[in-house]
C-alpha positions as CSV (number, residue, x, y, z in Angstrom):
1,X,72.0,77.4,68.7
2,X,75.6,76.9,69.3
3,X,77.0,79.3,71.9
4,X,80.7,79.5,72.5
5,X,81.8,79.7,76.1
6,X,85.5,79.8,77.1
7,X,86.6,76.7,79.1
8,X,88.6,78.7,81.5
9,X,87.5,81.9,83.2
10,X,90.0,84.1,84.9
11,X,89.0,86.5,87.6
12,X,90.5,89.9,87.0
13,X,89.2,91.5,90.2
14,X,91.3,91.5,93.3
15,X,89.6,89.7,96.1
16,X,88.4,92.0,98.9
17,X,90.2,92.0,102.3
18,X,88.6,89.7,104.8
19,X,87.1,90.9,108.1
20,X,88.7,89.7,111.4
21,X,85.9,87.3,112.4
22,X,85.7,85.7,109.0
23,X,89.4,85.4,108.8
24,X,89.7,83.8,112.3
25,X,86.9,81.3,111.4
26,X,88.6,80.5,108.1
27,X,92.0,79.7,109.8
28,X,90.4,78.1,112.8
29,X,91.7,80.5,115.4
30,X,90.0,82.8,118.0
31,X,89.8,86.4,116.8
32,X,91.8,87.6,119.9
33,X,94.6,85.2,119.0
34,X,94.6,86.6,115.4
35,X,94.9,90.1,116.9
36,X,97.8,88.9,119.0
37,X,99.6,87.5,115.9
38,X,99.0,90.9,114.2
39,X,100.4,92.8,117.3
40,X,103.5,90.5,117.2
41,X,104.0,91.5,113.5
42,X,103.5,88.0,112.2
43,X,100.4,88.8,110.2
44,X,99.9,91.8,107.9
45,X,96.6,93.6,108.0
46,X,95.0,96.9,107.2
47,X,92.3,98.9,108.9
48,X,89.1,100.0,107.2
49,X,87.4,103.3,107.6
50,X,85.7,102.1,110.8
51,X,89.0,101.0,112.2
52,X,88.3,97.2,111.9
53,X,91.1,94.9,110.9
54,X,91.1,93.5,107.3
55,X,93.2,90.7,106.0
56,X,94.3,89.8,102.5
57,X,93.3,86.3,101.5
58,X,97.0,85.4,101.1
59,X,97.4,85.8,104.9
60,X,95.6,82.4,105.3
61,X,98.8,80.8,104.0
62,X,100.9,82.7,106.5
63,X,98.8,81.4,109.4
64,X,99.2,77.9,108.1
65,X,103.0,78.5,107.9
66,X,103.0,79.9,111.5
67,X,101.0,76.9,112.8
68,X,103.4,74.4,111.0
69,X,106.4,76.2,112.6
70,X,104.8,76.3,116.0
71,X,103.6,72.7,116.1
72,X,106.1,71.0,113.9
73,X,109.3,72.6,115.2
74,X,108.1,73.9,118.5
75,X,109.3,77.4,117.8
76,X,108.2,80.4,119.9
77,X,106.7,83.4,118.3
78,X,109.9,85.4,118.2
79,X,111.7,82.6,116.4
80,X,108.7,82.2,114.0
81,X,109.0,85.9,113.1
82,X,112.7,85.4,112.4
83,X,112.0,82.3,110.3
84,X,109.2,84.0,108.3
85,X,111.6,87.0,107.6
86,X,114.3,84.6,106.4
87,X,111.8,82.6,104.2
88,X,110.7,85.9,102.6
89,X,114.2,86.9,101.9
90,X,115.0,83.5,100.4
91,X,111.9,83.7,98.2
92,X,113.0,87.2,97.0
93,X,116.5,86.0,96.3
94,X,115.3,83.0,94.4
95,X,112.9,85.1,92.4
96,X,115.5,87.7,91.4
97,X,117.6,85.4,89.1
98,X,114.4,84.2,87.5
99,X,113.5,87.8,86.7
100,X,117.0,88.5,85.3
101,X,116.8,85.4,83.1
102,X,113.5,86.5,81.7
103,X,114.6,90.1,81.0
104,X,116.9,89.2,78.2
105,X,114.5,90.8,75.8
106,X,116.2,93.5,73.7
107,X,114.1,96.0,71.8
108,X,114.5,96.1,68.0
109,X,115.9,99.5,67.1
């Protein structure tokens, strides 16, 4: 019997937000330090119905970026917040021309 299975499978479900303790373990930081980064506005999180912090999986990359800025450049947390804001703006500005380039589609009337 020959069964056809696709070589690549794509997950269409958005990953669930991560609990504080799991997130802290994943990034190698103490949960209280993760709370502090959140209070400083360096990390985005949400609160669930019980009031516990939940983090998107993409925030792991933000923590890695914070650690690189802290250890590599010796920036304080206020400067790190500024650099992260500037990097986000640069990313949006770079993405905007790409979006305009791809929107040259004209409908056939």
